BAVEX-18284 format. One record per residue (C-alpha): residue in three letters; residue number from 0; chain; x, y, z. Coordinates in nm, 2 decimals. Layout:
BAVEX-18284
+-----+-----+-------+--------+--------+--------+
: res :   n : chain :     xx :     yy :     zz :
+-----+-----+-------+--------+--------+--------+
: ALA : NUM :     A :      X :      Y :      Z :
...
+-----+-----+-------+--------+--------+--------+
***
This chain:
BAVEX-18284
+-----+-----+-------+--------+--------+--------+
: res :   n : chain :     xx :     yy :     zz :
+-----+-----+-------+--------+--------+--------+
: MET :   0 :     A :   9.33 :   8.46 :   8.60 :
: TYR :   1 :     A :   9.54 :   8.15 :   8.64 :
: ALA :   2 :     A :   9.44 :   7.84 :   8.84 :
: LYS :   3 :     A :   9.64 :   7.80 :   9.16 :
: PRO :   4 :     A :   9.86 :   7.49 :   9.17 :
: PRO :   5 :     A :   9.81 :   7.19 :   9.39 :
: ARG :   6 :     A :   9.93 :   7.22 :   9.75 :
: ALA :   7 :     A :  10.18 :   6.95 :   9.70 :
: LEU :   8 :     A :  10.35 :   7.16 :   9.43 :
: LEU :   9 :     A :  10.35 :   7.46 :   9.67 :
: LEU :  10 :     A :  10.52 :   7.24 :   9.93 :
: ALA :  11 :     A :  10.78 :   7.13 :   9.67 :
: ILE :  12 :     A :  10.84 :   7.49 :   9.57 :
: LEU :  13 :     A :  10.88 :   7.59 :   9.93 :
: LEU :  14 :     A :  11.14 :   7.32 :  10.00 :
: THR :  15 :     A :  11.32 :   7.40 :   9.68 :
: SER :  16 :     A :  11.33 :   7.76 :   9.77 :
: THR :  17 :     A :  11.47 :   7.69 :  10.11 :
: ILE :  18 :     A :  11.74 :   7.45 :   9.99 :
: LEU :  19 :     A :  11.84 :   7.62 :   9.67 :
: ASN :  20 :     A :  11.70 :   7.97 :   9.61 :
: PHE :  21 :     A :  11.76 :   8.13 :   9.95 :
: PRO :  22 :     A :  12.12 :   8.02 :   9.98 :
: HIS :  23 :     A :  12.18 :   8.13 :   9.62 :
: PHE :  24 :     A :  12.07 :   8.48 :   9.71 :
: THR :  25 :     A :  12.28 :   8.49 :  10.03 :
: HIS :  26 :     A :  12.59 :   8.36 :   9.86 :
: SER :  27 :     A :  12.59 :   8.65 :   9.63 :
: TYR :  28 :     A :  12.62 :   8.89 :   9.93 :
: GLN :  29 :     A :  12.87 :   8.67 :  10.10 :
: LEU :  30 :     A :  13.10 :   8.70 :   9.80 :
: PHE :  31 :     A :  13.02 :   9.05 :   9.70 :
: TYR :  32 :     A :  13.05 :   9.21 :  10.05 :
: ALA :  33 :     A :  13.35 :   9.00 :  10.17 :
: ARG :  34 :     A :  13.63 :   9.23 :  10.26 :
: PHE :  35 :     A :  13.42 :   9.51 :  10.12 :
: GLY :  36 :     A :  13.62 :   9.78 :  10.30 :
: ALA :  37 :     A :  13.93 :   9.68 :  10.10 :
: LYS :  38 :     A :  13.73 :   9.69 :   9.78 :
: ILE :  39 :     A :  13.62 :  10.05 :   9.82 :
: VAL :  40 :     A :  13.95 :  10.21 :   9.92 :
: ARG :  41 :     A :  14.03 :  10.53 :   9.73 :
: GLU :  42 :     A :  14.31 :  10.35 :   9.54 :
: GLY :  43 :     A :  14.06 :  10.11 :   9.39 :
: GLY :  44 :     A :  13.99 :  10.33 :   9.08 :
: VAL :  45 :     A :  13.72 :  10.21 :   8.84 :
: LEU :  46 :     A :  13.65 :   9.89 :   9.04 :
: ARG :  47 :     A :  13.60 :  10.10 :   9.36 :
: ARG :  48 :     A :  13.34 :  10.32 :   9.18 :
: ARG :  49 :     A :  13.15 :  10.01 :   9.06 :
: TYR :  50 :     A :  13.14 :   9.86 :   9.40 :
: VAL :  51 :     A :  13.02 :  10.18 :   9.57 :
: PHE :  52 :     A :  12.76 :  10.23 :   9.30 :
: ALA :  53 :     A :  12.63 :   9.87 :   9.29 :
: GLY :  54 :     A :  12.69 :   9.78 :   9.65 :
: ILE :  55 :     A :  12.59 :  10.10 :   9.84 :
: ILE :  56 :     A :  12.41 :  10.35 :   9.62 :
: ILE :  57 :     A :  12.17 :  10.13 :   9.43 :
: PRO :  58 :     A :  12.06 :   9.92 :   9.73 :
: THR :  59 :     A :  12.00 :  10.24 :   9.93 :
: ILE :  60 :     A :  11.78 :  10.39 :   9.65 :
: LEU :  61 :     A :  11.58 :  10.07 :   9.61 :
: LEU :  62 :     A :  11.52 :  10.03 :   9.99 :
: ALA :  63 :     A :  11.42 :  10.40 :  10.01 :
: ALA :  64 :     A :  11.18 :  10.36 :   9.72 :
: ILE :  65 :     A :  11.02 :  10.04 :   9.87 :
: ALA :  66 :     A :  10.98 :  10.20 :  10.21 :
: ALA :  67 :     A :  10.83 :  10.51 :  10.06 :
: ALA :  68 :     A :  10.58 :  10.32 :   9.84 :
: ILE :  69 :     A :  10.48 :  10.11 :  10.14 :
: GLY :  70 :     A :  10.47 :  10.40 :  10.39 :
: PHE :  71 :     A :  10.26 :  10.62 :  10.16 :
: LYS :  72 :     A :  10.05 :  10.32 :  10.04 :
: ALA :  73 :     A :  10.13 :  10.42 :   9.69 :
: SER :  74 :     A :   9.99 :  10.14 :   9.47 :
: ILE :  75 :     A :  10.15 :  10.30 :   9.16 :
: GLY :  76 :     A :  10.49 :  10.30 :   9.32 :
: ILE :  77 :     A :  10.45 :   9.93 :   9.41 :
: ALA :  78 :     A :  10.34 :   9.85 :   9.05 :
: VAL :  79 :     A :  10.65 :  10.03 :   8.91 :
: LEU :  80 :     A :  10.88 :   9.83 :   9.15 :
: GLY :  81 :     A :  10.70 :   9.51 :   9.06 :
: SER :  82 :     A :  10.75 :   9.57 :   8.69 :
: LEU :  83 :     A :  11.11 :   9.65 :   8.76 :
: LEU :  84 :     A :  11.14 :   9.32 :   8.95 :
: VAL :  85 :     A :  11.00 :   9.12 :   8.66 :
: PHE :  86 :     A :  11.21 :   9.30 :   8.40 :
: LEU :  87 :     A :  11.54 :   9.27 :   8.58 :
: THR :  88 :     A :  11.48 :   8.91 :   8.69 :
: GLY :  89 :     A :  11.44 :   8.79 :   8.33 :
: TRP :  90 :     A :  11.73 :   9.01 :   8.22 :
: HIS :  91 :     A :  11.94 :   8.85 :   8.49 :
: TYR :  92 :     A :  11.83 :   8.50 :   8.39 :
: VAL :  93 :     A :  11.92 :   8.52 :   8.02 :
: LYS :  94 :     A :  12.25 :   8.69 :   8.10 :
: GLN :  95 :     A :  12.34 :   8.40 :   8.33 :
: GLY :  96 :     A :  12.28 :   8.16 :   8.04 :
: TYR :  97 :     A :  12.52 :   8.36 :   7.83 :
: GLY :  98 :     A :  12.77 :   8.39 :   8.12 :
: LEU :  99 :     A :  12.77 :   8.01 :   8.18 :
: LEU : 100 :     A :  12.83 :   7.95 :   7.81 :
: ILE : 101 :     A :  13.13 :   8.19 :   7.82 :
: VAL : 102 :     A :  13.27 :   8.03 :   8.14 :
: ASP : 103 :     A :  13.24 :   7.68 :   7.99 :
: SER : 104 :     A :  13.41 :   7.80 :   7.67 :
: VAL : 105 :     A :  13.70 :   7.94 :   7.87 :
: LEU : 106 :     A :  13.74 :   7.61 :   8.07 :
: LYS : 107 :     A :  13.75 :   7.42 :   7.74 :
: ARG : 108 :     A :  13.98 :   7.67 :   7.58 :
: SER : 109 :     A :  13.72 :   7.72 :   7.31 :
: PHE : 110 :     A :  13.71 :   8.09 :   7.29 :
: PHE : 111 :     A :  13.44 :   8.29 :   7.11 :
: GLN : 112 :     A :  13.54 :   8.59 :   6.89 :
: SER : 113 :     A :  13.42 :   8.94 :   6.99 :
: TRP : 114 :     A :  13.15 :   8.95 :   6.72 :
: GLU : 115 :     A :  13.03 :   8.60 :   6.82 :
: LYS : 116 :     A :  12.99 :   8.72 :   7.18 :
: ARG : 117 :     A :  12.79 :   9.02 :   7.07 :
: LEU : 118 :     A :  12.57 :   8.80 :   6.86 :
: LEU : 119 :     A :  12.51 :   8.56 :   7.15 :
: LEU : 120 :     A :  12.43 :   8.84 :   7.38 :
: ALA : 121 :     A :  12.20 :   9.01 :   7.13 :
: ASN : 122 :     A :  12.01 :   8.69 :   7.10 :
: CYS : 123 :     A :  11.96 :   8.69 :   7.48 :
: TYR : 124 :     A :  11.82 :   9.04 :   7.48 :
: ALA : 125 :     A :  11.59 :   8.97 :   7.18 :
: ILE : 126 :     A :  11.44 :   8.66 :   7.34 :
: TRP : 127 :     A :  11.37 :   8.84 :   7.66 :
: PHE : 128 :     A :  11.21 :   9.13 :   7.47 :
: SER : 129 :     A :  11.00 :   8.89 :   7.27 :
: PHE : 130 :     A :  10.88 :   8.73 :   7.59 :
: LEU : 131 :     A :  10.78 :   9.06 :   7.74 :
: CYS : 132 :     A :  10.59 :   9.15 :   7.42 :
: ILE : 133 :     A :  10.41 :   8.82 :   7.42 :
: TYR : 134 :     A :  10.32 :   8.85 :   7.79 :
: ASN : 135 :     A :  10.20 :   9.21 :   7.76 :
: HIS : 136 :     A :  10.00 :   9.14 :   7.44 :
: GLY : 137 :     A :   9.82 :   8.82 :   7.51 :
: PHE : 138 :     A :   9.89 :   8.68 :   7.86 :
: GLY : 139 :     A :   9.92 :   9.00 :   8.06 :
: SER : 140 :     A :   9.77 :   9.06 :   8.40 :
: ASN : 141 :     A :   9.82 :   9.35 :   8.64 :
: GLU : 142 :     A :   9.95 :   9.10 :   8.89 :
: VAL : 143 :     A :  10.22 :   8.84 :   8.88 :
: LEU : 144 :     A :  10.20 :   8.61 :   9.18 :
: SER : 145 :     A :   9.99 :   8.87 :   9.36 :
: LYS : 146 :     A :  10.26 :   9.14 :   9.29 :
: LEU : 147 :     A :  10.12 :   9.45 :   9.13 :
: ILE : 148 :     A :  10.29 :   9.54 :   8.80 :
: PHE : 149 :     A :  10.22 :   9.77 :   8.51 :
: VAL : 150 :     A :  10.11 :   9.60 :   8.19 :
: ILE : 151 :     A :  10.19 :   9.79 :   7.87 :
: HIS : 152 :     A :   9.95 :   9.69 :   7.60 :
: VAL : 153 :     A :  10.18 :   9.59 :   7.32 :
: PRO : 154 :     A :  10.04 :   9.61 :   6.96 :
: GLU : 155 :     A :  10.04 :   9.28 :   6.78 :
: VAL : 156 :     A :  10.27 :   9.41 :   6.50 :
: LEU : 157 :     A :  10.55 :   9.47 :   6.76 :
: VAL : 158 :     A :  10.51 :   9.11 :   6.89 :
: TRP : 159 :     A :  10.56 :   8.97 :   6.54 :
: VAL : 160 :     A :  10.86 :   9.20 :   6.47 :
: SER : 161 :     A :  11.02 :   9.09 :   6.80 :
: LEU : 162 :     A :  10.96 :   8.73 :   6.71 :
: LEU : 163 :     A :  11.10 :   8.78 :   6.36 :
: CYS : 164 :     A :  11.42 :   8.94 :   6.51 :
: SER : 165 :     A :  11.45 :   8.65 :   6.76 :
: ALA : 166 :     A :  11.41 :   8.39 :   6.48 :
: LEU : 167 :     A :  11.68 :   8.55 :   6.27 :
: LEU : 168 :     A :  11.92 :   8.58 :   6.57 :
: PHE : 169 :     A :  11.84 :   8.22 :   6.66 :
: ILE : 170 :     A :  11.95 :   8.11 :   6.31 :
: ALA : 171 :     A :  12.26 :   8.32 :   6.33 :
: THR : 172 :     A :  12.34 :   8.17 :   6.67 :
: LEU : 173 :     A :  12.30 :   7.82 :   6.54 :
: THR : 174 :     A :  12.54 :   7.92 :   6.26 :
: VAL : 175 :     A :  12.80 :   8.02 :   6.52 :
: PHE : 176 :     A :  12.79 :   7.67 :   6.67 :
: GLY : 177 :     A :  12.77 :   7.50 :   6.33 :
: ARG : 178 :     A :  13.09 :   7.67 :   6.21 :
: ARG : 179 :     A :  13.27 :   7.53 :   6.51 :
: ILE : 180 :     A :  13.15 :   7.18 :   6.45 :
: VAL : 181 :     A :  13.24 :   7.20 :   6.08 :
: ARG : 182 :     A :  13.59 :   7.32 :   6.16 :
: GLY : 183 :     A :  13.64 :   7.06 :   6.42 :
: GLU : 184 :     A :  13.67 :   7.31 :   6.70 :
: PRO : 185 :     A :  13.57 :   7.21 :   7.05 :
: VAL : 186 :     A :  13.21 :   7.31 :   7.14 :
: PRO : 187 :     A :  13.12 :   7.40 :   7.51 :
: VAL : 188 :     A :  12.83 :   7.15 :   7.52 :
: LEU : 189 :     A :  12.73 :   7.21 :   7.88 :
: GLY : 190 :     A :  12.75 :   7.58 :   7.84 :
: ALA : 191 :     A :  12.55 :   7.57 :   7.51 :
: LEU : 192 :     A :  12.29 :   7.35 :   7.69 :
: SER : 193 :     A :  12.25 :   7.60 :   7.96 :
: TYR : 194 :     A :  12.24 :   7.89 :   7.72 :
: PHE : 195 :     A :  11.96 :   7.75 :   7.50 :
: THR : 196 :     A :  11.76 :   7.60 :   7.80 :
: VAL : 197 :     A :  11.75 :   7.94 :   7.97 :
: LEU : 198 :     A :  11.64 :   8.12 :   7.66 :
: TYR : 199 :     A :  11.38 :   7.89 :   7.50 :
: LEU : 200 :     A :  11.25 :   7.65 :   7.77 :
: TRP : 201 :     A :  11.24 :   7.86 :   8.08 :
: LEU : 202 :     A :  11.11 :   8.18 :   7.92 :
: PHE : 203 :     A :  10.88 :   8.06 :   7.65 :
: LEU : 204 :     A :  10.73 :   7.74 :   7.77 :
: LEU : 205 :     A :  10.66 :   7.85 :   8.13 :
: LEU : 206 :     A :  10.41 :   8.12 :   8.06 :
: ASP : 207 :     A :  10.19 :   8.04 :   8.36 :
: PRO : 208 :     A :  10.32 :   8.25 :   8.65 :
: TRP : 209 :     A :  10.27 :   7.96 :   8.90 :
: LEU : 210 :     A :  10.49 :   7.74 :   8.69 :
: LEU : 211 :     A :  10.75 :   8.02 :   8.68 :
: LEU : 212 :     A :  10.80 :   7.96 :   9.05 :
: ILE : 213 :     A :  10.99 :   7.65 :   8.95 :
: VAL : 214 :     A :  11.23 :   7.84 :   8.72 :
: PRO : 215 :     A :  11.44 :   7.99 :   9.00 :
: ALA : 216 :     A :  11.53 :   7.64 :   9.12 :
: PHE : 217 :     A :  11.71 :   7.56 :   8.79 :
: HIS : 218 :     A :  11.86 :   7.91 :   8.79 :
: SER : 219 :     A :  11.99 :   7.86 :   9.14 :
: LEU : 220 :     A :  12.13 :   7.52 :   9.06 :
: GLN : 221 :     A :  12.34 :   7.67 :   8.78 :
: TYR : 222 :     A :  12.45 :   7.96 :   9.00 :
: LEU : 223 :     A :  12.54 :   7.74 :   9.29 :
: VAL : 224 :     A :  12.77 :   7.52 :   9.08 :
: VAL : 225 :     A :  12.97 :   7.83 :   8.97 :
: VAL : 226 :     A :  12.97 :   7.99 :   9.32 :
: TRP : 227 :     A :  13.07 :   7.67 :   9.50 :
: ARG : 228 :     A :  13.35 :   7.60 :   9.25 :
: PHE : 229 :     A :  13.48 :   7.96 :   9.29 :
: LYS : 230 :     A :  13.46 :   7.94 :   9.67 :
: LEU : 231 :     A :  13.65 :   7.61 :   9.68 :
: SER : 232 :     A :  13.92 :   7.75 :   9.45 :
: GLU : 233 :     A :  13.95 :   8.05 :   9.67 :
: LEU : 234 :     A :  13.98 :   7.84 :   9.99 :
: ALA : 235 :     A :  14.23 :   7.61 :   9.83 :
: ALA : 236 :     A :  14.47 :   7.90 :   9.80 :
: ARG : 237 :     A :  14.45 :   7.97 :  10.18 :
: SER : 238 :     A :  14.58 :   7.78 :  10.48 :
: GLY : 239 :     A :  14.35 :   7.59 :  10.71 :
: SER : 240 :     A :  14.07 :   7.34 :  10.67 :
: GLN : 241 :     A :  13.92 :   7.39 :  10.33 :
: MET : 242 :     A :  13.61 :   7.18 :  10.40 :
: ARG : 243 :     A :  13.54 :   7.34 :  10.74 :
: ALA : 244 :     A :  13.55 :   7.68 :  10.59 :
: PHE : 245 :     A :  13.33 :   7.57 :  10.30 :
: SER : 246 :     A :  13.08 :   7.41 :  10.53 :
: GLY : 247 :     A :  13.06 :   7.74 :  10.73 :
: PHE : 248 :     A :  13.00 :   7.92 :  10.40 :
: LEU : 249 :     A :  12.71 :   7.69 :  10.31 :
: LEU : 250 :     A :  12.56 :   7.70 :  10.66 :
: VAL : 251 :     A :  12.56 :   8.08 :  10.67 :
: GLY : 252 :     A :  12.40 :   8.09 :  10.33 :
: PHE : 253 :     A :  12.13 :   7.85 :  10.44 :
: LEU : 254 :     A :  12.05 :   8.01 :  10.77 :
: VAL : 255 :     A :  12.06 :   8.37 :  10.66 :
: GLY : 256 :     A :  11.84 :   8.28 :  10.36 :
: ILE : 257 :     A :  11.58 :   8.13 :  10.59 :
: ALA : 258 :     A :  11.60 :   8.44 :  10.82 :
: VAL : 259 :     A :  11.57 :   8.70 :  10.55 :
: PHE : 260 :     A :  11.31 :   8.53 :  10.33 :
: ILE : 261 :     A :  11.09 :   8.36 :  10.59 :
: ILE : 262 :     A :  11.14 :   8.48 :  10.95 :
: VAL : 263 :     A :  11.18 :   8.85 :  10.89 :
: PRO : 264 :     A :  10.88 :   8.88 :  10.64 :
: VAL : 265 :     A :  10.66 :   8.68 :  10.88 :
: PHE : 266 :     A :  10.77 :   8.91 :  11.17 :
: LEU : 267 :     A :  10.71 :   9.23 :  10.97 :
: ASP : 268 :     A :  10.38 :   9.11 :  10.85 :
: SER : 269 :     A :  10.27 :   9.04 :  11.21 :
: PHE : 270 :     A :  10.37 :   9.38 :  11.35 :
: VAL : 271 :     A :  10.37 :   9.62 :  11.06 :
: ASP : 272 :     A :  10.06 :   9.75 :  10.89 :
: TYR : 273 :     A :  10.14 :   9.82 :  10.52 :
: GLY : 274 :     A :   9.79 :   9.89 :  10.39 :
: GLU : 275 :     A :   9.69 :   9.56 :  10.24 :
: THR : 276 :     A :   9.37 :   9.72 :  10.11 :
: ALA : 277 :     A :   9.55 :   9.96 :   9.89 :
: LEU : 278 :     A :   9.86 :   9.75 :   9.80 :
: GLY : 279 :     A :   9.71 :   9.40 :   9.78 :
: SER : 280 :     A :   9.84 :   9.09 :   9.95 :
: GLY : 281 :     A :  10.14 :   9.06 :   9.73 :
: LEU : 282 :     A :  10.37 :   9.23 :   9.98 :
: ILE : 283 :     A :  10.35 :   8.93 :  10.21 :
: ASP : 284 :     A :  10.64 :   8.69 :  10.14 :
: HIS : 285 :     A :  10.52 :   8.40 :   9.93 :
: SER : 286 :     A :  10.72 :   8.16 :  10.15 :
: GLN : 287 :     A :  10.47 :   8.24 :  10.43 :
: LYS : 288 :     A :  10.18 :   8.18 :  10.20 :
: MET : 289 :     A :  10.32 :   7.86 :  10.06 :
: THR : 290 :     A :  10.40 :   7.74 :  10.41 :
: ALA : 291 :     A :  10.04 :   7.79 :  10.52 :
: ALA : 292 :     A :   9.90 :   7.62 :  10.21 :
: ALA : 293 :     A :  10.14 :   7.33 :  10.23 :
: MET : 294 :     A :  10.11 :   7.25 :  10.60 :
: PRO : 295 :     A :   9.81 :   7.01 :  10.56 :
: ILE : 296 :     A :  10.02 :   6.81 :  10.32 :
: ALA : 297 :     A :  10.32 :   6.80 :  10.55 :
: GLU : 298 :     A :  10.10 :   6.70 :  10.84 :
: LYS : 299 :     A :   9.98 :   6.40 :  10.64 :
+-----+-----+-------+--------+--------+--------+
***
């Protein structure tokens, strides 16, 4: 069991989530589903199939699985979904570090070779796998932030093998950057900083689940920088007021984020019985919990 953080920290996390994390989620849908009808026309080919699969089929399956697990009060189903959430979140985080490194390298015209990209990506996967092994072996709990998950008891030998692979890939990754420095080639410093920070600071040093609540803030900051730059570039190619359109984009992201992650969960929790005895309290949105915990601080 982990000690709960101070209420002041919960308040800070709530404010950060409202300002950064919630818009970051909403912006993804604003970009992904903009002119969605044109993206899934029959002439779209491979891109059309990807949009239909990722934008329609997968969300439908996930929503159906969540509704079924809640409706049938299936704690095993909730645990499977919780484990999927943890796995995909970390996978997404390390991939973003890699993505930002590649974006920065393109902006600086300092391109990585194909084998270097594969090595950098393999390092991401190895680090995340090592983190999962460490968590399941020595730090594991069947709950993460009150969310039920499955903990697979990993043998110690697998932990050490994963760490050895990660160490070797780390050395190889440093070699990639070292070769560039020796040859006098430009190094994408900001991208490299993002890459190594995501992998080694966020995922290894923040093993306490409550501290992991802070990680999404840094992830969202990185994401927002890229999204805002992309949106401004897109608006610059159109006629009309660029800043007015961009302000509307930000406002929609902020308001929809609050509605989806605070207002709707509170409403559902007030009027829908989901079987808290069987499924635990983790289904309640943590923004609601943090709000309740932090209110005395705010009132002072």
